[in-house]
C-alpha positions in Angstrom: 26.3 112.4 -11.6 25.1 108.8 -11.3 27.1 106.3 -9.4 27.3 102.6 -9.9 29.0 101.6 -6.6 26.3 99.1 -5.7 26.5 97.3 -9.1 29.1 94.5 -9.7 29.9 92.9 -13.0 28.1 89.6 -13.6 31.4 87.8 -14.1 32.7 88.8 -10.7 29.5 87.6 -9.1 29.7 84.2 -10.8 33.3 83.8 -9.8 32.6 84.7 -6.2 29.7 82.1 -6.1 32.0 79.5 -7.6 34.7 80.1 -5.0 32.2 80.0 -2.2 30.7 76.8 -3.5 34.2 75.2 -3.8 35.1 76.3 -0.2 31.7 75.0 1.0 32.4 71.6 -0.7 35.9 71.4 0.8 34.5 72.2 4.2 31.9 69.5 3.9 34.4 66.9 2.9 36.9 68.1 5.5 40.0 66.1 6.1 40.5 62.4 6.3 43.4 61.1 8.4 44.7 57.6 7.9 47.1 55.5 10.0 48.8 52.5 8.4 49.1 49.8 11.0 51.6 47.0 11.4 50.5 43.4 11.6 50.6 43.8 15.4 47.1 45.1 15.0 45.8 41.5 14.6 47.4 40.1 17.7 44.6 41.3 20.0 42.9 37.9 19.6 46.0 36.2 21.2 46.0 38.1 24.4 42.2 38.1 24.6 42.1 34.3 24.3 45.0 34.1 26.8 42.7 35.8 29.4 40.0 33.3 28.5 42.4 30.4 29.1 43.4 32.0 32.4 39.8 32.3 33.5 39.1 28.7 32.6 42.2 27.5 34.5 41.2 29.5 37.6 37.7 28.1 37.6 38.7 24.5 36.9 42.2 23.5 37.7 44.5 20.9 39.2 46.8 22.2 42.0 50.4 20.9 41.9 52.8 21.8 44.7 56.2 23.0 43.3 59.0 24.8 45.1 56.8 25.8 48.0 54.1 27.2 45.7 50.8 25.9 44.3 50.8 25.8 40.6 47.4 25.7 38.9 47.0 23.7 35.6 43.9 23.1 33.5 42.9 19.4 33.8 43.0 18.8 30.0 46.1 19.6 27.8 43.8 20.7 25.0 43.4 24.2 26.4 47.1 24.9 26.1 47.2 23.2 22.7 44.4 25.4 21.4 46.3 28.5 22.7 49.5 27.3 20.9 47.6 26.6 17.7 46.0 30.1 17.8 49.5 31.7 18.1 50.8 29.7 15.2 47.6 30.6 13.2 48.0 34.3 13.8 51.7 34.2 12.9 51.1 32.4 9.6 48.0 34.4 8.5 49.5 37.8 9.3 52.7 37.1 7.4 51.6 35.0 4.5 49.5 36.9 2.0 46.9 34.7 0.3 43.7 35.3 -1.6 40.4 34.3 0.1 40.1 31.1 -2.0 43.6 30.0 -1.2 43.1 30.7 2.5 40.0 28.6 2.6 41.8 25.8 0.7 44.7 25.7 3.2 42.3 25.7 6.2 40.1 23.0 4.6 43.2 20.8 3.8 44.5 21.1 7.4 41.1 20.2 8.7 40.8 17.2 6.5 44.3 16.0 7.5 43.3 16.3 11.2 40.0 14.5 10.7 41.7 11.7 8.7 44.4 11.3 11.2 41.9 11.1 14.1 39.8 8.6 12.2 42.6 6.3 11.2 44.9 6.4 14.2 43.4 8.7 16.8 45.0 12.0 17.8 45.6 10.8 21.4 47.7 7.9 20.1 50.1 10.3 18.4 51.1 11.7 21.8 51.8 8.3 23.2 54.7 7.8 20.7 56.7 10.3 22.8 55.6 9.5 26.4 58.0 12.1 28.1 56.5 14.9 26.0 54.0 16.8 28.2 53.0 20.4 27.3 51.2 22.3 30.0 50.6 25.9 30.6 49.7 27.1 34.1 47.6 30.0 35.2 50.6 32.3 35.8 51.8 31.7 32.2 48.5 32.8 30.7 48.3 35.9 32.9 51.9 37.0 32.4 52.1 36.3 28.7 48.7 37.9 27.9 49.3 41.0 30.0 52.8 41.6 28.4 51.4 41.1 24.9 48.4 43.4 25.6 50.7 46.2 26.8 52.9 45.8 23.7 49.8 45.8 21.6 48.6 49.1 22.9 52.0 50.7 22.6 52.4 49.6 19.0 48.8 50.2 17.8 48.1 53.4 19.5 51.6 54.7 19.9 54.2 53.7 17.4 51.8 53.2 14.4 50.2 56.6 15.0 53.5 58.5 14.8 53.0 58.6 11.0 49.6 60.0 9.7 48.5 60.5 6.2 46.2 63.6 5.9 43.9 63.7 2.8 42.3 66.9 2.0 40.7 68.4 -1.2 43.7 68.8 -3.5 46.6 67.2 -1.6 47.8 64.3 0.4 50.4 64.9 3.1 52.5 62.4 5.0 53.1 63.8 8.5 55.2 62.6 11.4 54.5 63.5 15.0 58.2 63.2 15.9 61.0 64.7 13.8 60.1 66.0 10.3 56.6 67.5 10.3 55.8 66.8 6.6 57.8 64.2 4.8 55.9 64.0 1.5 53.1 66.0 -0.2 51.2 64.7 -3.2 48.7 66.4 -5.5 45.4 64.5 -5.7 44.7 65.8 -9.2 44.9 62.8 -11.5 45.7 60.5 -8.6 44.6 56.8 -8.9 43.4 54.8 -5.9 42.6 51.2 -5.7 42.0 48.6 -2.9 44.0 45.4 -2.9 42.0 42.1 -2.7 41.1 41.4 0.9 42.1 38.4 3.0 39.2 36.7 4.7 40.9 35.7 8.0 43.2 38.8 8.3 40.8 41.5 7.2 37.4 40.0 8.0 38.1 37.8 11.1 41.1 39.3 12.9 40.2 42.8 11.6 36.6 42.5 12.8 35.2 43.0 9.3 32.3 40.7 10.2 31.0 43.3 12.7 31.2 46.2 10.3 34.7 47.4 11.1 37.5 45.6 9.1 40.8 46.5 7.7 42.3 46.7 4.2 45.2 47.8 2.0 44.9 50.9 -0.2 47.2 51.8 -3.1 47.7 55.3 -4.3 49.4 56.3 -7.6 50.1 60.0 -8.0 49.9 61.5 -11.5 53.1 63.6 -11.0 56.0 62.5 -13.3 58.4 60.3 -11.3 56.2 60.0 -8.3 56.1 56.4 -7.0 52.9 54.8 -5.7 52.5 54.3 -2.0 50.6 51.6 -0.1 48.8 52.1 3.2 48.4 48.7 4.8 46.0 47.5 7.5 43.8 50.6 7.4 41.3 50.4 10.2 37.6 51.0 9.2 38.7 50.8 5.6 35.2 51.0 4.1 34.5 54.3 5.7 37.9 55.7 5.0 37.8 54.6 1.4 34.5 56.3 0.7 35.7 59.6 2.3 38.9 59.6 0.3 37.1 58.8 -2.9 35.0 61.9 -2.5 38.1 64.0 -1.9 40.0 62.7 -4.8 37.0 63.0 -7.2 36.4 66.6 -6.1 39.9 67.4 -7.1 39.9 65.6 -10.5 41.3 62.3 -9.4 40.2 58.8 -10.4 39.1 55.9 -8.2 
């Protein structure tokens, strides 16, 4: 009696090869994890510049005795003014969403106003109108403010923001929480649409370090399931690299980018 134990139907072999290829593709793509950050991510420039101001004050300062202590001030008030302007700059640009052209237009308008005012009246004369108004920041202020802000920045960016992680794999997207509920939402990537919102030059390129190849961005995902609402992941770090990896995962599962 002849046996055919070593012979398998051609259809079974083809199916096995297809499954193996799909698993190999999924293993190659792996899993992409994304953390959506708050606007606190962009405040690193404030505490970093605060330490620069502290160093400049320590190197070149005017000592003023006060309450039995020696208070160190920078000789020129422009150092403190530049720090204050930077804080206002970050507050506005991280809370007001504007296209790149609009951002440049606002910055150019403010620069022209400052140049015209200095040419017509002189910026120093503006301060003489209020002789009692003197704004100074000493060395201790720069150190205390910058250190406190830096500690808060690390807590928020690497602690609070990372409590919610979006895990993209071939076939699904899962919103996970490190504390409390493990998986809040699970979406099917089949038919899912993904697009990237227009970037802001100062927020994404400058403050997000996009000019050195890193950068941030906002990604919008629209699931194909009936009744499923789109979700936005804001201030994604290294957005170009993350976007390409997610595109491969979505395309491999039949989605659209």
